[in-house]
PyMOL commands that place a pseudoatom at each C-alpha (Angstrom):
pseudoatom trace, name=CA, resn=MET, resi=1, chain=A, elem=C, hetatm=0, pos=[166.361, 15.413, 120.772]
pseudoatom trace, name=CA, resn=GLN, resi=2, chain=A, elem=C, hetatm=0, pos=[164.991, 17.431, 117.742]
pseudoatom trace, name=CA, resn=THR, resi=3, chain=A, elem=C, hetatm=0, pos=[161.811, 16.628, 115.975]
pseudoatom trace, name=CA, resn=GLN, resi=4, chain=A, elem=C, hetatm=0, pos=[161.575, 16.705, 112.269]
pseudoatom trace, name=CA, resn=THR, resi=5, chain=A, elem=C, hetatm=0, pos=[159.905, 19.990, 112.470]
pseudoatom trace, name=CA, resn=ASP, resi=6, chain=A, elem=C, hetatm=0, pos=[162.731, 21.234, 114.620]
pseudoatom trace, name=CA, resn=ALA, resi=7, chain=A, elem=C, hetatm=0, pos=[165.338, 20.155, 112.142]
pseudoatom trace, name=CA, resn=ALA, resi=8, chain=A, elem=C, hetatm=0, pos=[163.413, 21.768, 109.219]
pseudoatom trace, name=CA, resn=ILE, resi=9, chain=A, elem=C, hetatm=0, pos=[163.334, 25.025, 111.110]
pseudoatom trace, name=CA, resn=VAL, resi=10, chain=A, elem=C, hetatm=0, pos=[166.928, 24.905, 111.976]
pseudoatom trace, name=CA, resn=GLY, resi=11, chain=A, elem=C, hetatm=0, pos=[167.760, 24.019, 108.387]
pseudoatom trace, name=CA, resn=LYS, resi=12, chain=A, elem=C, hetatm=0, pos=[165.855, 26.989, 107.027]
pseudoatom trace, name=CA, resn=LEU, resi=13, chain=A, elem=C, hetatm=0, pos=[167.502, 29.412, 109.530]
pseudoatom trace, name=CA, resn=GLU, resi=14, chain=A, elem=C, hetatm=0, pos=[171.043, 28.017, 108.872]
pseudoatom trace, name=CA, resn=GLY, resi=15, chain=A, elem=C, hetatm=0, pos=[170.376, 28.547, 105.218]
pseudoatom trace, name=CA, resn=LEU, resi=16, chain=A, elem=C, hetatm=0, pos=[169.811, 32.142, 105.885]
pseudoatom trace, name=CA, resn=MET, resi=17, chain=A, elem=C, hetatm=0, pos=[172.766, 32.652, 108.066]
pseudoatom trace, name=CA, resn=ARG, resi=18, chain=A, elem=C, hetatm=0, pos=[176.346, 33.476, 106.631]
pseudoatom trace, name=CA, resn=SER, resi=19, chain=A, elem=C, hetatm=0, pos=[179.502, 32.364, 107.854]
pseudoatom trace, name=CA, resn=ILE, resi=20, chain=A, elem=C, hetatm=0, pos=[182.440, 34.870, 107.456]
pseudoatom trace, name=CA, resn=PRO, resi=21, chain=A, elem=C, hetatm=0, pos=[185.909, 33.364, 107.938]
pseudoatom trace, name=CA, resn=ASP, resi=22, chain=A, elem=C, hetatm=0, pos=[188.611, 35.186, 109.576]
pseudoatom trace, name=CA, resn=TRP, resi=23, chain=A, elem=C, hetatm=0, pos=[186.436, 38.022, 111.181]
pseudoatom trace, name=CA, resn=PRO, resi=24, chain=A, elem=C, hetatm=0, pos=[187.035, 39.877, 113.480]
pseudoatom trace, name=CA, resn=LYS, resi=25, chain=A, elem=C, hetatm=0, pos=[190.400, 38.157, 113.461]
pseudoatom trace, name=CA, resn=GLU, resi=26, chain=A, elem=C, hetatm=0, pos=[192.224, 35.308, 111.761]
pseudoatom trace, name=CA, resn=GLY, resi=27, chain=A, elem=C, hetatm=0, pos=[191.033, 31.832, 112.596]
pseudoatom trace, name=CA, resn=ILE, resi=28, chain=A, elem=C, hetatm=0, pos=[187.634, 32.903, 113.715]
pseudoatom trace, name=CA, resn=VAL, resi=29, chain=A, elem=C, hetatm=0, pos=[184.466, 32.046, 111.646]
pseudoatom trace, name=CA, resn=PHE, resi=30, chain=A, elem=C, hetatm=0, pos=[181.877, 34.731, 112.398]
pseudoatom trace, name=CA, resn=ARG, resi=31, chain=A, elem=C, hetatm=0, pos=[178.264, 33.513, 112.404]
pseudoatom trace, name=CA, resn=ASP, resi=32, chain=A, elem=C, hetatm=0, pos=[176.189, 36.322, 110.781]
pseudoatom trace, name=CA, resn=ILE, resi=33, chain=A, elem=C, hetatm=0, pos=[172.575, 36.467, 111.815]
pseudoatom trace, name=CA, resn=THR, resi=34, chain=A, elem=C, hetatm=0, pos=[171.979, 39.811, 109.728]
pseudoatom trace, name=CA, resn=PRO, resi=35, chain=A, elem=C, hetatm=0, pos=[170.559, 37.816, 106.657]
pseudoatom trace, name=CA, resn=VAL, resi=36, chain=A, elem=C, hetatm=0, pos=[167.931, 36.164, 109.148]
pseudoatom trace, name=CA, resn=LEU, resi=37, chain=A, elem=C, hetatm=0, pos=[166.932, 39.566, 110.321]
pseudoatom trace, name=CA, resn=ALA, resi=38, chain=A, elem=C, hetatm=0, pos=[166.641, 40.987, 106.812]
pseudoatom trace, name=CA, resn=ASP, resi=39, chain=A, elem=C, hetatm=0, pos=[164.249, 38.066, 105.833]
pseudoatom trace, name=CA, resn=ALA, resi=40, chain=A, elem=C, hetatm=0, pos=[160.825, 38.719, 107.211]
pseudoatom trace, name=CA, resn=ALA, resi=41, chain=A, elem=C, hetatm=0, pos=[159.816, 34.991, 107.255]
pseudoatom trace, name=CA, resn=GLY, resi=42, chain=A, elem=C, hetatm=0, pos=[163.226, 33.987, 108.692]
pseudoatom trace, name=CA, resn=LEU, resi=43, chain=A, elem=C, hetatm=0, pos=[162.911, 36.706, 111.426]
pseudoatom trace, name=CA, resn=GLU, resi=44, chain=A, elem=C, hetatm=0, pos=[159.443, 35.484, 112.360]
pseudoatom trace, name=CA, resn=LEU, resi=45, chain=A, elem=C, hetatm=0, pos=[160.628, 31.838, 112.292]
pseudoatom trace, name=CA, resn=ALA, resi=46, chain=A, elem=C, hetatm=0, pos=[163.662, 32.526, 114.504]
pseudoatom trace, name=CA, resn=CYS, resi=47, chain=A, elem=C, hetatm=0, pos=[161.539, 34.443, 117.181]
pseudoatom trace, name=CA, resn=ALA, resi=48, chain=A, elem=C, hetatm=0, pos=[158.842, 31.741, 117.249]
pseudoatom trace, name=CA, resn=ALA, resi=49, chain=A, elem=C, hetatm=0, pos=[161.581, 29.005, 117.576]
pseudoatom trace, name=CA, resn=MET, resi=50, chain=A, elem=C, hetatm=0, pos=[163.237, 31.082, 120.377]
pseudoatom trace, name=CA, resn=ALA, resi=51, chain=A, elem=C, hetatm=0, pos=[159.874, 31.498, 122.194]
pseudoatom trace, name=CA, resn=ALA, resi=52, chain=A, elem=C, hetatm=0, pos=[158.339, 28.037, 121.731]
pseudoatom trace, name=CA, resn=PRO, resi=53, chain=A, elem=C, hetatm=0, pos=[159.848, 26.207, 124.678]
pseudoatom trace, name=CA, resn=PHE, resi=54, chain=A, elem=C, hetatm=0, pos=[158.653, 28.875, 127.045]
pseudoatom trace, name=CA, resn=ARG, resi=55, chain=A, elem=C, hetatm=0, pos=[155.114, 29.457, 125.807]
pseudoatom trace, name=CA, resn=ASN, resi=56, chain=A, elem=C, hetatm=0, pos=[153.642, 27.709, 128.828]
pseudoatom trace, name=CA, resn=HIS, resi=57, chain=A, elem=C, hetatm=0, pos=[155.960, 29.167, 131.413]
pseudoatom trace, name=CA, resn=ASN, resi=58, chain=A, elem=C, hetatm=0, pos=[153.829, 32.172, 132.194]
pseudoatom trace, name=CA, resn=VAL, resi=59, chain=A, elem=C, hetatm=0, pos=[156.504, 34.515, 131.153]
pseudoatom trace, name=CA, resn=GLU, resi=60, chain=A, elem=C, hetatm=0, pos=[155.754, 38.099, 132.380]
pseudoatom trace, name=CA, resn=LEU, resi=61, chain=A, elem=C, hetatm=0, pos=[158.778, 39.945, 131.025]
pseudoatom trace, name=CA, resn=VAL, resi=62, chain=A, elem=C, hetatm=0, pos=[161.430, 39.229, 128.452]
pseudoatom trace, name=CA, resn=VAL, resi=63, chain=A, elem=C, hetatm=0, pos=[164.814, 40.813, 129.294]
pseudoatom trace, name=CA, resn=GLY, resi=64, chain=A, elem=C, hetatm=0, pos=[167.462, 41.298, 126.498]
pseudoatom trace, name=CA, resn=ALA, resi=65, chain=A, elem=C, hetatm=0, pos=[170.902, 42.956, 126.521]
pseudoatom trace, name=CA, resn=GLU, resi=66, chain=A, elem=C, hetatm=0, pos=[172.197, 45.472, 124.098]
pseudoatom trace, name=CA, resn=SER, resi=67, chain=A, elem=C, hetatm=0, pos=[172.091, 45.259, 121.144]
pseudoatom trace, name=CA, resn=ARG, resi=68, chain=A, elem=C, hetatm=0, pos=[170.803, 42.251, 119.391]
pseudoatom trace, name=CA, resn=GLY, resi=69, chain=A, elem=C, hetatm=0, pos=[169.087, 41.065, 122.566]
pseudoatom trace, name=CA, resn=PHE, resi=70, chain=A, elem=C, hetatm=0, pos=[166.824, 44.084, 121.881]
pseudoatom trace, name=CA, resn=ILE, resi=71, chain=A, elem=C, hetatm=0, pos=[165.839, 42.891, 118.455]
pseudoatom trace, name=CA, resn=PHE, resi=72, chain=A, elem=C, hetatm=0, pos=[164.920, 39.417, 119.590]
pseudoatom trace, name=CA, resn=GLY, resi=73, chain=A, elem=C, hetatm=0, pos=[163.764, 40.261, 123.013]
pseudoatom trace, name=CA, resn=ALA, resi=74, chain=A, elem=C, hetatm=0, pos=[161.116, 42.834, 122.022]
pseudoatom trace, name=CA, resn=ALA, resi=75, chain=A, elem=C, hetatm=0, pos=[159.911, 40.596, 119.129]
pseudoatom trace, name=CA, resn=ILE, resi=76, chain=A, elem=C, hetatm=0, pos=[159.697, 37.586, 121.469]
pseudoatom trace, name=CA, resn=ALA, resi=77, chain=A, elem=C, hetatm=0, pos=[157.953, 39.620, 124.228]
pseudoatom trace, name=CA, resn=ARG, resi=78, chain=A, elem=C, hetatm=0, pos=[155.187, 40.427, 121.563]
pseudoatom trace, name=CA, resn=GLU, resi=79, chain=A, elem=C, hetatm=0, pos=[155.159, 36.831, 120.704]
pseudoatom trace, name=CA, resn=LEU, resi=80, chain=A, elem=C, hetatm=0, pos=[154.559, 35.856, 124.276]
pseudoatom trace, name=CA, resn=HIS, resi=81, chain=A, elem=C, hetatm=0, pos=[152.194, 38.797, 125.117]
pseudoatom trace, name=CA, resn=CYS, resi=82, chain=A, elem=C, hetatm=0, pos=[154.397, 40.295, 127.764]
pseudoatom trace, name=CA, resn=GLY, resi=83, chain=A, elem=C, hetatm=0, pos=[156.647, 43.227, 128.401]
pseudoatom trace, name=CA, resn=PHE, resi=84, chain=A, elem=C, hetatm=0, pos=[160.280, 43.793, 127.524]
pseudoatom trace, name=CA, resn=VAL, resi=85, chain=A, elem=C, hetatm=0, pos=[163.031, 45.230, 129.788]
pseudoatom trace, name=CA, resn=PRO, resi=86, chain=A, elem=C, hetatm=0, pos=[166.455, 46.349, 128.100]
pseudoatom trace, name=CA, resn=ILE, resi=87, chain=A, elem=C, hetatm=0, pos=[169.872, 45.828, 129.615]
pseudoatom trace, name=CA, resn=ARG, resi=88, chain=A, elem=C, hetatm=0, pos=[172.269, 48.495, 128.380]
pseudoatom trace, name=CA, resn=LYS, resi=89, chain=A, elem=C, hetatm=0, pos=[175.844, 49.573, 128.324]
pseudoatom trace, name=CA, resn=PRO, resi=90, chain=A, elem=C, hetatm=0, pos=[176.716, 52.151, 131.168]
pseudoatom trace, name=CA, resn=GLY, resi=91, chain=A, elem=C, hetatm=0, pos=[175.290, 55.631, 130.991]
pseudoatom trace, name=CA, resn=LYS, resi=92, chain=A, elem=C, hetatm=0, pos=[172.508, 54.856, 128.448]
pseudoatom trace, name=CA, resn=LEU, resi=93, chain=A, elem=C, hetatm=0, pos=[169.419, 54.591, 130.797]
pseudoatom trace, name=CA, resn=PRO, resi=94, chain=A, elem=C, hetatm=0, pos=[167.902, 57.701, 132.251]
pseudoatom trace, name=CA, resn=GLY, resi=95, chain=A, elem=C, hetatm=0, pos=[166.663, 56.534, 135.671]
pseudoatom trace, name=CA, resn=ALA, resi=96, chain=A, elem=C, hetatm=0, pos=[168.308, 54.933, 138.721]
pseudoatom trace, name=CA, resn=THR, resi=97, chain=A, elem=C, hetatm=0, pos=[170.164, 51.851, 137.678]
pseudoatom trace, name=CA, resn=ILE, resi=98, chain=A, elem=C, hetatm=0, pos=[171.911, 48.800, 139.060]
pseudoatom trace, name=CA, resn=SER, resi=99, chain=A, elem=C, hetatm=0, pos=[175.091, 47.387, 137.232]
pseudoatom trace, name=CA, resn=GLN, resi=100, chain=A, elem=C, hetatm=0, pos=[176.950, 44.259, 136.918]
pseudoatom trace, name=CA, resn=GLU, resi=101, chain=A, elem=C, hetatm=0, pos=[180.660, 43.977, 135.802]
pseudoatom trace, name=CA, resn=TYR, resi=102, chain=A, elem=C, hetatm=0, pos=[181.822, 40.852, 133.798]
pseudoatom trace, name=CA, resn=GLU, resi=103, chain=A, elem=C, hetatm=0, pos=[184.942, 39.525, 132.401]
pseudoatom trace, name=CA, resn=LEU, resi=104, chain=A, elem=C, hetatm=0, pos=[185.926, 39.689, 128.720]
pseudoatom trace, name=CA, resn=GLU, resi=105, chain=A, elem=C, hetatm=0, pos=[188.729, 37.881, 127.010]
pseudoatom trace, name=CA, resn=TYR, resi=106, chain=A, elem=C, hetatm=0, pos=[190.995, 40.883, 127.555]
pseudoatom trace, name=CA, resn=GLY, resi=107, chain=A, elem=C, hetatm=0, pos=[189.576, 43.046, 130.453]
pseudoatom trace, name=CA, resn=ALA, resi=108, chain=A, elem=C, hetatm=0, pos=[186.269, 43.658, 131.840]
pseudoatom trace, name=CA, resn=ASP, resi=109, chain=A, elem=C, hetatm=0, pos=[182.890, 45.381, 130.872]
pseudoatom trace, name=CA, resn=LYS, resi=110, chain=A, elem=C, hetatm=0, pos=[179.708, 46.414, 132.625]
pseudoatom trace, name=CA, resn=LEU, resi=111, chain=A, elem=C, hetatm=0, pos=[176.017, 46.308, 131.902]
pseudoatom trace, name=CA, resn=GLU, resi=112, chain=A, elem=C, hetatm=0, pos=[173.131, 48.219, 133.491]
pseudoatom trace, name=CA, resn=MET, resi=113, chain=A, elem=C, hetatm=0, pos=[169.513, 48.079, 134.006]
pseudoatom trace, name=CA, resn=HIS, resi=114, chain=A, elem=C, hetatm=0, pos=[166.836, 50.236, 135.729]
pseudoatom trace, name=CA, resn=ALA, resi=115, chain=A, elem=C, hetatm=0, pos=[166.561, 49.561, 139.450]
pseudoatom trace, name=CA, resn=ASP, resi=116, chain=A, elem=C, hetatm=0, pos=[162.754, 49.409, 139.110]
pseudoatom trace, name=CA, resn=ALA, resi=117, chain=A, elem=C, hetatm=0, pos=[162.535, 47.239, 136.042]
pseudoatom trace, name=CA, resn=ILE, resi=118, chain=A, elem=C, hetatm=0, pos=[161.602, 44.057, 137.656]
pseudoatom trace, name=CA, resn=ALA, resi=119, chain=A, elem=C, hetatm=0, pos=[159.285, 43.650, 140.651]
pseudoatom trace, name=CA, resn=ALA, resi=120, chain=A, elem=C, hetatm=0, pos=[160.196, 40.522, 142.957]
pseudoatom trace, name=CA, resn=GLY, resi=121, chain=A, elem=C, hetatm=0, pos=[158.854, 37.242, 141.784]
pseudoatom trace, name=CA, resn=ARG, resi=122, chain=A, elem=C, hetatm=0, pos=[158.127, 38.214, 138.163]
pseudoatom trace, name=CA, resn=ARG, resi=123, chain=A, elem=C, hetatm=0, pos=[158.623, 35.449, 135.716]
pseudoatom trace, name=CA, resn=ILE, resi=124, chain=A, elem=C, hetatm=0, pos=[161.550, 36.314, 133.300]
pseudoatom trace, name=CA, resn=LEU, resi=125, chain=A, elem=C, hetatm=0, pos=[162.860, 34.872, 130.149]
pseudoatom trace, name=CA, resn=MET, resi=126, chain=A, elem=C, hetatm=0, pos=[166.255, 36.012, 129.213]
pseudoatom trace, name=CA, resn=VAL, resi=127, chain=A, elem=C, hetatm=0, pos=[166.949, 36.410, 125.418]
pseudoatom trace, name=CA, resn=ASP, resi=128, chain=A, elem=C, hetatm=0, pos=[169.992, 37.101, 123.382]
pseudoatom trace, name=CA, resn=ASP, resi=129, chain=A, elem=C, hetatm=0, pos=[171.148, 36.318, 119.827]
pseudoatom trace, name=CA, resn=LEU, resi=130, chain=A, elem=C, hetatm=0, pos=[174.272, 34.427, 120.626]
pseudoatom trace, name=CA, resn=LEU, resi=131, chain=A, elem=C, hetatm=0, pos=[175.735, 32.263, 123.522]
pseudoatom trace, name=CA, resn=ALA, resi=132, chain=A, elem=C, hetatm=0, pos=[179.556, 32.287, 123.197]
pseudoatom trace, name=CA, resn=THR, resi=133, chain=A, elem=C, hetatm=0, pos=[181.426, 32.502, 126.504]
pseudoatom trace, name=CA, resn=GLY, resi=134, chain=A, elem=C, hetatm=0, pos=[178.342, 33.270, 128.719]
pseudoatom trace, name=CA, resn=GLY, resi=135, chain=A, elem=C, hetatm=0, pos=[179.561, 36.377, 130.213]
pseudoatom trace, name=CA, resn=THR, resi=136, chain=A, elem=C, hetatm=0, pos=[177.006, 38.823, 129.006]
pseudoatom trace, name=CA, resn=MET, resi=137, chain=A, elem=C, hetatm=0, pos=[174.092, 36.482, 129.817]
pseudoatom trace, name=CA, resn=ARG, resi=138, chain=A, elem=C, hetatm=0, pos=[175.481, 35.596, 133.194]
pseudoatom trace, name=CA, resn=ALA, resi=139, chain=A, elem=C, hetatm=0, pos=[175.863, 39.287, 134.125]
pseudoatom trace, name=CA, resn=SER, resi=140, chain=A, elem=C, hetatm=0, pos=[172.352, 39.863, 132.902]
pseudoatom trace, name=CA, resn=CYS, resi=141, chain=A, elem=C, hetatm=0, pos=[170.926, 37.013, 134.922]
pseudoatom trace, name=CA, resn=GLN, resi=142, chain=A, elem=C, hetatm=0, pos=[172.772, 38.215, 137.976]
pseudoatom trace, name=CA, resn=MET, resi=143, chain=A, elem=C, hetatm=0, pos=[171.141, 41.715, 137.814]
pseudoatom trace, name=CA, resn=VAL, resi=144, chain=A, elem=C, hetatm=0, pos=[167.662, 40.071, 137.204]
pseudoatom trace, name=CA, resn=GLU, resi=145, chain=A, elem=C, hetatm=0, pos=[168.223, 37.900, 140.401]
pseudoatom trace, name=CA, resn=ARG, resi=146, chain=A, elem=C, hetatm=0, pos=[169.462, 40.985, 142.415]
pseudoatom trace, name=CA, resn=LEU, resi=147, chain=A, elem=C, hetatm=0, pos=[166.081, 42.431, 141.724]
pseudoatom trace, name=CA, resn=LYS, resi=148, chain=A, elem=C, hetatm=0, pos=[164.366, 39.154, 142.810]
pseudoatom trace, name=CA, resn=GLY, resi=149, chain=A, elem=C, hetatm=0, pos=[163.053, 38.314, 139.285]
pseudoatom trace, name=CA, resn=ARG, resi=150, chain=A, elem=C, hetatm=0, pos=[162.408, 34.641, 138.743]
pseudoatom trace, name=CA, resn=ILE, resi=151, chain=A, elem=C, hetatm=0, pos=[164.196, 33.494, 135.756]
pseudoatom trace, name=CA, resn=VAL, resi=152, chain=A, elem=C, hetatm=0, pos=[162.214, 30.753, 133.978]
pseudoatom trace, name=CA, resn=GLY, resi=153, chain=A, elem=C, hetatm=0, pos=[164.525, 30.178, 130.839]
pseudoatom trace, name=CA, resn=VAL, resi=154, chain=A, elem=C, hetatm=0, pos=[167.265, 31.497, 128.694]
pseudoatom trace, name=CA, resn=SER, resi=155, chain=A, elem=C, hetatm=0, pos=[166.938, 31.496, 124.959]
pseudoatom trace, name=CA, resn=PHE, resi=156, chain=A, elem=C, hetatm=0, pos=[169.496, 32.023, 122.169]
pseudoatom trace, name=CA, resn=LEU, resi=157, chain=A, elem=C, hetatm=0, pos=[169.193, 31.835, 118.406]
pseudoatom trace, name=CA, resn=VAL, resi=158, chain=A, elem=C, hetatm=0, pos=[172.848, 30.690, 118.029]
pseudoatom trace, name=CA, resn=GLU, resi=159, chain=A, elem=C, hetatm=0, pos=[175.158, 28.791, 120.440]
pseudoatom trace, name=CA, resn=LEU, resi=160, chain=A, elem=C, hetatm=0, pos=[178.907, 28.333, 119.858]
pseudoatom trace, name=CA, resn=GLY, resi=161, chain=A, elem=C, hetatm=0, pos=[178.942, 25.179, 121.774]
pseudoatom trace, name=CA, resn=PHE, resi=162, chain=A, elem=C, hetatm=0, pos=[182.621, 24.704, 121.586]
pseudoatom trace, name=CA, resn=LEU, resi=163, chain=A, elem=C, hetatm=0, pos=[183.162, 27.843, 123.834]
pseudoatom trace, name=CA, resn=ASN, resi=164, chain=A, elem=C, hetatm=0, pos=[181.263, 26.108, 126.665]
pseudoatom trace, name=CA, resn=GLY, resi=165, chain=A, elem=C, hetatm=0, pos=[179.251, 29.187, 127.528]
pseudoatom trace, name=CA, resn=ARG, resi=166, chain=A, elem=C, hetatm=0, pos=[176.679, 27.030, 129.218]
pseudoatom trace, name=CA, resn=LYS, resi=167, chain=A, elem=C, hetatm=0, pos=[178.878, 26.237, 132.094]
pseudoatom trace, name=CA, resn=HIS, resi=168, chain=A, elem=C, hetatm=0, pos=[178.693, 29.793, 133.168]
pseudoatom trace, name=CA, resn=LEU, resi=169, chain=A, elem=C, hetatm=0, pos=[174.854, 29.843, 133.330]
pseudoatom trace, name=CA, resn=GLY, resi=170, chain=A, elem=C, hetatm=0, pos=[174.344, 27.184, 135.929]
pseudoatom trace, name=CA, resn=ALA, resi=171, chain=A, elem=C, hetatm=0, pos=[171.161, 25.376, 136.193]
pseudoatom trace, name=CA, resn=TYR, resi=172, chain=A, elem=C, hetatm=0, pos=[168.879, 27.637, 133.911]
pseudoatom trace, name=CA, resn=ASP, resi=173, chain=A, elem=C, hetatm=0, pos=[166.668, 26.059, 131.431]
pseudoatom trace, name=CA, resn=ILE, resi=174, chain=A, elem=C, hetatm=0, pos=[168.688, 27.001, 128.299]
pseudoatom trace, name=CA, resn=HIS, resi=175, chain=A, elem=C, hetatm=0, pos=[167.306, 26.691, 124.741]
pseudoatom trace, name=CA, resn=SER, resi=176, chain=A, elem=C, hetatm=0, pos=[169.420, 27.341, 121.602]
pseudoatom trace, name=CA, resn=VAL, resi=177, chain=A, elem=C, hetatm=0, pos=[167.786, 27.143, 118.144]
pseudoatom trace, name=CA, resn=ILE, resi=178, chain=A, elem=C, hetatm=0, pos=[171.068, 26.529, 116.344]
pseudoatom trace, name=CA, resn=THR, resi=179, chain=A, elem=C, hetatm=0, pos=[174.154, 25.125, 117.839]
pseudoatom trace, name=CA, resn=TYR, resi=180, chain=A, elem=C, hetatm=0, pos=[177.715, 25.003, 116.323]
pseudoatom trace, name=CA, resn=SER, resi=181, chain=A, elem=C, hetatm=0, pos=[179.785, 22.273, 117.958]
pseudoatom trace, name=CA, resn=ALA, resi=182, chain=A, elem=C, hetatm=0, pos=[183.020, 23.434, 116.205]
pseudoatom trace, name=CA, resn=GLU, resi=183, chain=A, elem=C, hetatm=0, pos=[184.452, 26.616, 114.724]
for i in range(1, 183): cmd.bond("trace and resi %d" % i, "trace and resi %d" % (i + 1))
show_as sticks, trace
zoom trace
C-alpha cells in the first residue's frame, strides 16, 4: 500500500517518463527512463525511492547488470554507503569470471561477473532499471548466490507487471517504484 508521499514520488517520476508507442516493434509501448536520468532532481528522487526500502538492511554491496543497472546501481550504492559490483556481457571483465546463461524470447544470452566480486555471506541489494520477464535479474541473482552472497532485496525503477517477471524471482523482497499493470 502506498502512502501519500509514495504516490507523490511515483507521480513525479511518471511525469518525467516518456511512453513511445510501437517501439522496438509494433504493439509495444516502450517506457523510456532517459528523461528521468536527464533531470537531476528526478534521478536523485528515483535513486532515493529505489534505496528507501533497504536502508535498514545493512546492505554491503549493490549489484547491477549492464547497462542501466550500472547507472542506478552505482548511485544507490553511494546512497547506501556501500560498494558496487557490475555484472557484464561476456568478455568485458578483465579477471576470472563466472557466468550464467538465461533465456530470451528468441534464444539465449549470458552474463558474467568477477569470480572474486562477492565474499560469502555479504549482504547484497540487486538493482536494475526495469523488471520485464525477469530473465536478466534471475541470472544475476543466480551468480550472486553461487558466490554465496546473501540477497536482501531486489529493486527496480519500473516493473511491467503484465509480463509477470516477479514469478521468476522467487521469494526475494522485490521493490518497484513504478508498476505498469497493462501495456
